VEXDREN-2710 file (C-alpha; in Angstrom, 1 decimal):
% VEXDREN-2710
k/r/px/py/pz
1/UNK/28.1/-62.0/5.0
2/UNK/29.1/-63.6/8.3
3/UNK/30.3/-61.4/11.1
4/UNK/34.0/-61.3/11.6
5/UNK/35.2/-62.1/15.2
6/UNK/38.7/-62.0/16.7
7/UNK/40.2/-62.9/20.0
8/UNK/43.0/-60.7/21.4
9/UNK/45.0/-61.1/24.5
10/UNK/44.5/-58.4/27.2
11/UNK/48.1/-57.2/26.9
12/UNK/47.7/-56.6/23.2
13/UNK/45.1/-53.9/23.4
14/UNK/47.4/-51.0/24.2
15/UNK/49.5/-51.9/21.1
16/UNK/46.4/-52.1/18.9
17/UNK/45.3/-48.7/20.1
18/UNK/48.8/-47.3/19.5
19/UNK/49.0/-48.7/15.9
20/UNK/45.6/-47.2/15.0
21/UNK/46.5/-43.9/16.6
22/UNK/49.7/-43.9/14.4
23/UNK/47.7/-44.2/11.2
24/UNK/44.7/-42.0/11.9
25/UNK/43.1/-39.8/14.6
26/UNK/42.0/-41.9/17.6
27/UNK/39.9/-40.5/20.4
28/UNK/39.7/-42.6/23.6
29/UNK/38.8/-42.3/27.3
30/UNK/41.7/-40.5/29.2
31/UNK/42.1/-39.7/32.9
32/UNK/41.8/-35.9/33.3
33/UNK/42.3/-35.0/37.0
34/UNK/39.2/-36.6/38.7
35/UNK/37.3/-37.2/35.4
36/UNK/37.5/-39.5/32.5
37/UNK/37.1/-37.7/29.2
38/UNK/37.4/-38.6/25.5
39/UNK/40.7/-37.1/24.1
40/UNK/42.9/-37.4/21.1
41/UNK/45.5/-40.2/21.8
42/UNK/49.0/-39.0/21.0
43/UNK/52.5/-39.2/22.5
44/UNK/52.3/-39.1/26.2
45/UNK/48.5/-39.8/26.4
46/UNK/47.4/-43.2/27.5
47/UNK/43.9/-44.6/26.8
48/UNK/42.2/-46.1/29.8
49/UNK/41.6/-49.8/29.4
50/UNK/39.2/-50.0/32.3
51/UNK/36.6/-47.3/33.4
52/UNK/32.9/-47.1/34.1
53/UNK/32.0/-44.2/31.8
54/UNK/33.2/-40.8/30.7
55/UNK/32.1/-37.6/32.4
56/UNK/30.7/-36.1/29.1
57/UNK/28.8/-37.9/26.4
58/UNK/30.8/-38.4/23.2
59/UNK/28.0/-37.0/21.0
60/UNK/30.1/-33.8/20.8
61/UNK/32.3/-35.4/18.2
62/UNK/29.4/-35.5/15.7
63/UNK/27.3/-32.6/17.1
64/UNK/29.9/-30.1/18.6
65/UNK/29.0/-27.6/21.3
66/UNK/29.8/-24.8/18.9
67/UNK/30.1/-25.3/15.2
68/UNK/30.6/-22.8/12.3
69/UNK/28.2/-23.7/9.5
70/UNK/29.2/-21.1/6.9
71/UNK/31.1/-17.9/6.3
72/UNK/30.2/-14.7/4.5
73/UNK/31.8/-11.3/3.7
74/UNK/30.1/-7.9/4.2
75/UNK/30.4/-5.7/1.0
76/UNK/29.0/-2.3/0.1
77/UNK/26.0/-3.9/-1.6
78/UNK/25.3/-6.5/1.1
79/UNK/26.6/-9.9/2.1
80/UNK/28.5/-12.3/-0.1
81/UNK/28.7/-16.0/0.6
82/UNK/32.3/-17.1/1.3
83/UNK/31.9/-20.9/1.6
84/UNK/30.6/-23.7/3.8
85/UNK/32.7/-25.0/6.6
86/UNK/34.1/-28.5/5.9
87/UNK/35.3/-31.0/8.4
88/UNK/39.1/-31.0/7.7
89/UNK/39.7/-34.0/9.8
90/UNK/40.3/-37.3/8.0
91/UNK/39.2/-40.7/9.0
92/UNK/39.1/-41.2/12.8
93/UNK/38.3/-43.8/15.4
94/UNK/36.2/-43.2/18.5
95/UNK/37.6/-46.0/20.8
96/UNK/36.1/-47.4/24.0
97/UNK/32.6/-45.9/23.8
98/UNK/30.2/-47.5/26.2
99/UNK/27.1/-49.3/24.6
100/UNK/24.7/-46.7/26.0
101/UNK/26.6/-43.9/24.3
102/UNK/27.0/-45.8/21.0
103/UNK/23.2/-46.3/21.1
104/UNK/22.8/-42.6/21.4
105/UNK/24.5/-42.2/18.0
106/UNK/21.9/-44.6/16.5
107/UNK/19.1/-42.5/18.1
108/UNK/20.6/-39.2/16.8
109/UNK/21.0/-40.7/13.3
110/UNK/17.2/-41.0/13.1
111/UNK/17.0/-37.2/13.5
112/UNK/20.0/-35.9/11.7
113/UNK/20.0/-38.3/8.8
114/UNK/16.4/-38.7/7.7
115/UNK/15.2/-39.5/4.2
116/UNK/13.9/-36.0/3.7
117/UNK/15.9/-33.9/6.2
118/UNK/19.7/-34.4/6.3
119/UNK/22.2/-32.5/8.4
120/UNK/25.4/-32.6/6.2
121/UNK/27.7/-31.4/9.1
122/UNK/26.6/-34.3/11.4
123/UNK/26.6/-36.9/8.6
124/UNK/30.0/-36.0/7.3
125/UNK/31.6/-36.5/10.8
126/UNK/29.6/-39.7/11.4
127/UNK/30.7/-41.2/8.0
128/UNK/34.3/-40.4/8.8
129/UNK/34.3/-42.0/12.2
130/UNK/34.5/-45.7/13.2
131/UNK/33.0/-46.4/16.6
132/UNK/34.7/-49.1/18.7
133/UNK/32.5/-49.8/21.7
134/UNK/33.4/-51.5/24.9
135/UNK/30.9/-53.8/26.6
136/UNK/30.0/-53.1/30.2
137/UNK/31.2/-56.4/31.6
138/UNK/31.9/-55.1/35.1
139/UNK/29.6/-53.6/37.8
140/UNK/28.0/-50.5/36.4
141/UNK/27.2/-47.2/38.2
142/UNK/24.3/-47.4/40.5
143/UNK/22.6/-44.8/38.3
144/UNK/22.7/-46.9/35.1
145/UNK/19.3/-48.1/33.7
146/UNK/20.0/-48.9/30.0
147/UNK/18.0/-52.1/30.1
148/UNK/14.8/-50.1/31.0
149/UNK/15.0/-48.0/27.8
150/UNK/15.8/-50.7/25.2
151/UNK/19.6/-51.0/25.7
152/UNK/21.9/-53.5/27.3
153/UNK/25.5/-53.7/28.6
154/UNK/26.4/-55.5/25.3
155/UNK/24.2/-53.6/22.9
156/UNK/25.7/-53.2/19.4
157/UNK/23.4/-50.3/18.3
158/UNK/25.5/-47.5/16.8
159/UNK/28.8/-49.4/17.0
160/UNK/31.0/-50.6/14.2
161/UNK/33.1/-52.8/16.4
162/UNK/32.2/-54.2/19.9
163/UNK/34.9/-55.4/22.4
164/UNK/33.9/-57.6/25.3
165/UNK/36.2/-58.5/28.2
166/UNK/36.2/-62.3/28.5
167/UNK/38.8/-62.3/31.3
168/UNK/42.2/-63.0/29.8
169/UNK/41.1/-62.0/26.3
170/UNK/38.9/-59.5/24.5
171/UNK/36.3/-60.7/22.0
172/UNK/36.2/-58.2/19.1
173/UNK/33.1/-58.4/16.9
174/UNK/33.2/-56.5/13.6
175/UNK/29.7/-55.4/13.0
176/UNK/29.9/-53.1/9.9
177/UNK/32.0/-52.6/6.8
178/UNK/33.6/-49.6/8.5
179/UNK/34.4/-51.8/11.5
180/UNK/35.9/-54.5/9.2
181/UNK/38.3/-51.8/8.0
182/UNK/40.1/-52.2/11.3
183/UNK/40.5/-56.0/11.1
184/UNK/44.2/-55.7/10.1
185/UNK/45.0/-54.2/13.6
186/UNK/43.4/-57.1/15.5
187/UNK/45.5/-60.1/14.5
188/UNK/44.2/-63.3/13.0
189/UNK/43.0/-65.4/15.9
190/UNK/39.4/-66.2/15.0
191/UNK/36.9/-66.4/17.8
192/UNK/35.2/-69.8/18.4
193/UNK/31.8/-70.9/19.7
194/UNK/33.3/-71.1/23.2
195/UNK/34.1/-67.4/23.1
196/UNK/30.5/-66.7/22.0
197/UNK/29.1/-68.7/24.9
198/UNK/31.3/-66.9/27.4
199/UNK/30.2/-63.6/26.0
200/UNK/26.5/-64.6/26.4
201/UNK/27.2/-65.6/30.0
202/UNK/28.9/-62.2/30.7
203/UNK/26.0/-60.4/29.0
204/UNK/23.5/-62.1/31.2
205/UNK/25.5/-61.5/34.3
206/UNK/26.0/-57.8/33.4
207/UNK/22.3/-57.3/32.9
208/UNK/21.6/-58.6/36.4
209/UNK/24.1/-56.1/37.8
210/UNK/21.8/-53.2/36.7
211/UNK/19.6/-52.9/39.7
212/UNK/17.4/-50.0/38.5
213/UNK/14.4/-51.1/36.6
214/UNK/11.8/-48.5/35.5
215/UNK/8.7/-48.9/33.3
216/UNK/9.9/-46.3/30.7
217/UNK/8.1/-47.9/27.8
218/UNK/4.8/-48.4/29.7
219/UNK/4.1/-44.7/30.6
220/UNK/3.5/-43.5/27.0
221/UNK/-0.2/-44.1/27.2
222/UNK/-0.4/-41.8/30.3
223/UNK/1.7/-39.1/28.5
224/UNK/-0.5/-39.3/25.4
225/UNK/-3.6/-38.4/27.4
226/UNK/-2.4/-36.2/30.3
227/UNK/-0.7/-33.0/29.0
228/UNK/-2.5/-30.9/31.6
229/UNK/-2.3/-33.4/34.5
230/UNK/-1.7/-31.9/38.0
231/UNK/1.4/-34.1/38.2
232/UNK/3.4/-31.6/36.1
233/UNK/3.1/-29.1/39.0
234/UNK/5.2/-31.4/41.2
235/UNK/8.5/-32.1/39.5
236/UNK/10.0/-28.7/38.7
237/UNK/9.9/-26.8/41.9
238/UNK/13.5/-27.2/42.9
239/UNK/14.9/-27.1/39.3
240/UNK/17.5/-24.3/38.9
241/UNK/17.1/-24.2/35.1
242/UNK/20.9/-24.7/34.9
243/UNK/20.7/-27.0/31.8
244/UNK/23.2/-29.5/33.2
245/UNK/20.8/-32.5/32.5
246/UNK/20.5/-31.5/28.8
247/UNK/24.2/-30.7/28.2
248/UNK/25.3/-34.0/29.9
249/UNK/22.7/-36.0/28.0
250/UNK/23.9/-38.2/25.0
251/UNK/20.7/-37.7/23.1
252/UNK/19.6/-34.1/23.8
253/UNK/20.1/-32.1/20.6
254/UNK/18.5/-28.6/21.0
255/UNK/20.6/-25.9/19.3
256/UNK/20.5/-22.2/18.4
257/UNK/21.9/-20.6/15.3
258/UNK/23.5/-17.1/15.4
259/UNK/25.3/-14.8/13.0
260/UNK/28.5/-13.3/14.2
261/UNK/30.1/-10.4/12.3
262/UNK/33.5/-8.8/13.0
263/UNK/34.5/-6.0/10.6
264/UNK/33.7/-7.4/7.1
265/UNK/33.9/-11.1/8.1
266/UNK/30.8/-12.9/9.1
267/UNK/30.1/-16.5/10.2
268/UNK/27.0/-18.5/11.0
269/UNK/27.4/-20.6/14.2
270/UNK/25.4/-23.4/15.7
271/UNK/25.6/-23.7/19.5
272/UNK/24.1/-26.1/21.9
273/UNK/20.9/-24.8/23.6
274/UNK/18.6/-26.2/26.2
275/UNK/14.8/-26.5/26.5
276/UNK/15.3/-25.8/30.2
277/UNK/16.4/-22.2/29.6
278/UNK/13.7/-19.4/29.8
279/UNK/15.1/-17.8/26.5
280/UNK/14.8/-21.0/24.5
281/UNK/11.2/-20.4/23.5
282/UNK/11.0/-16.6/24.0
283/UNK/9.5/-15.0/20.9
284/UNK/10.5/-11.6/19.4
285/UNK/7.2/-10.2/20.7
286/UNK/8.2/-11.0/24.2
287/UNK/5.7/-13.8/24.6
288/UNK/7.0/-17.1/26.0
289/UNK/4.7/-20.2/25.4
290/UNK/6.7/-22.0/28.2
291/UNK/6.7/-19.3/30.9
292/UNK/7.9/-21.4/33.8
293/UNK/10.0/-24.4/34.7
294/UNK/6.8/-26.5/34.8
295/UNK/6.3/-26.2/31.1
296/UNK/10.0/-26.6/30.3
297/UNK/10.3/-29.8/32.4
298/UNK/7.2/-31.2/30.9
299/UNK/8.6/-30.5/27.4
300/UNK/11.9/-32.2/28.2
301/UNK/10.2/-35.3/29.6
302/UNK/7.5/-35.5/26.9
303/UNK/10.1/-35.1/24.2
304/UNK/12.1/-38.1/25.5
305/UNK/9.3/-40.5/26.3
306/UNK/6.5/-39.5/24.0
307/UNK/7.3/-37.1/21.0
308/UNK/10.6/-38.9/19.9
309/UNK/8.8/-42.3/20.2
310/UNK/6.0/-41.0/18.0
311/UNK/8.4/-39.6/15.4
312/UNK/11.1/-42.3/15.3
313/UNK/10.3/-45.3/17.5
314/UNK/12.9/-45.5/20.3
315/UNK/12.8/-43.5/23.6
316/UNK/15.3/-40.6/23.4
317/UNK/17.1/-41.8/26.6
318/UNK/19.8/-44.4/26.8
319/UNK/19.9/-44.9/30.6
320/UNK/23.4/-43.6/31.1
321/UNK/22.4/-41.9/34.4
322/UNK/24.5/-38.8/33.8
323/UNK/21.6/-36.4/34.5
324/UNK/20.9/-38.3/37.7
325/UNK/24.6/-38.0/38.8
326/UNK/25.1/-34.4/37.8
327/UNK/21.8/-32.6/38.8
328/UNK/22.8/-30.1/41.6
329/UNK/19.3/-30.5/43.2
330/UNK/19.0/-34.3/42.8
331/UNK/16.1/-34.4/40.4
332/UNK/16.0/-38.0/39.3
333/UNK/14.4/-38.9/35.9
334/UNK/14.0/-42.5/37.1
335/UNK/11.8/-41.4/40.0
336/UNK/9.7/-39.3/37.6
337/UNK/9.1/-42.3/35.4
338/UNK/8.2/-44.5/38.4
339/UNK/5.9/-41.9/39.8
340/UNK/4.1/-41.5/36.5
341/UNK/3.7/-45.3/36.2
342/UNK/1.8/-45.2/39.5
343/UNK/-0.7/-42.8/38.1
END
């Protein structure tokens, strides 16, 4: 089946967003003091038509920071199951996602929606959500490096609809059946070959604007053979173990599960965790197989550039640069890749 494509005038976008928000939940980038965050668009809330990227990665809409998995009741003879938590939200649209973040959904799908192992909480949210991505046609952040890890400013991975700014108009490409469910909001002006050509030119220009280029795919051979290399003693010394890099990352997915009981009511909760924390691998015996930041930093790096590649194929990094921008001691994952490539 041929891909559906529409052209819409710039001034029509706000109306389209408003109509979708009137029919279902719509989450979009919103200015919040000095930050841009994804929020529910409702009366008095305006979605930003032009921004570089949001402060936080939108993975939290599929994999929340804290999520109740099930409830139970304490009785005299023990615990009694009281039901699974269901996502009560209906169909929703995640609007204005940058291609790097949309790619992170495709990368997380490989983990949470495998043939053998399936996470029903993630999958339910993912199935209910239509992802409308916005190409990066303008100058990106200096910290962006999506092209080094398999992405691009116009990547369609993980998206249902892709919007590209052509100047006076947006090109809307409807990539999946879920995406085609939004066709009725985008008018009936079909895109022509000229629009496709213009998009290709914009895509080529946008890729040239990404100045950072690192050999992310080339270092795996070194990682395969050098688990105990002296290099691992060099990168962690100023790390504060704050976990900022993992919590800001679109693809990090470590979690902890805890039971919380108040009186007779109990619930099982899944919370984000971080491989950078000392407690993450501490065993009941008191032994910790990763006793220092050296082992924790090595684990984080190896997971992204070696272990995930072995398990699923793609590097578990989309090049958004959030960890580079947010690290309080300026540890730069791009420099680590570059330094390893020299070894």
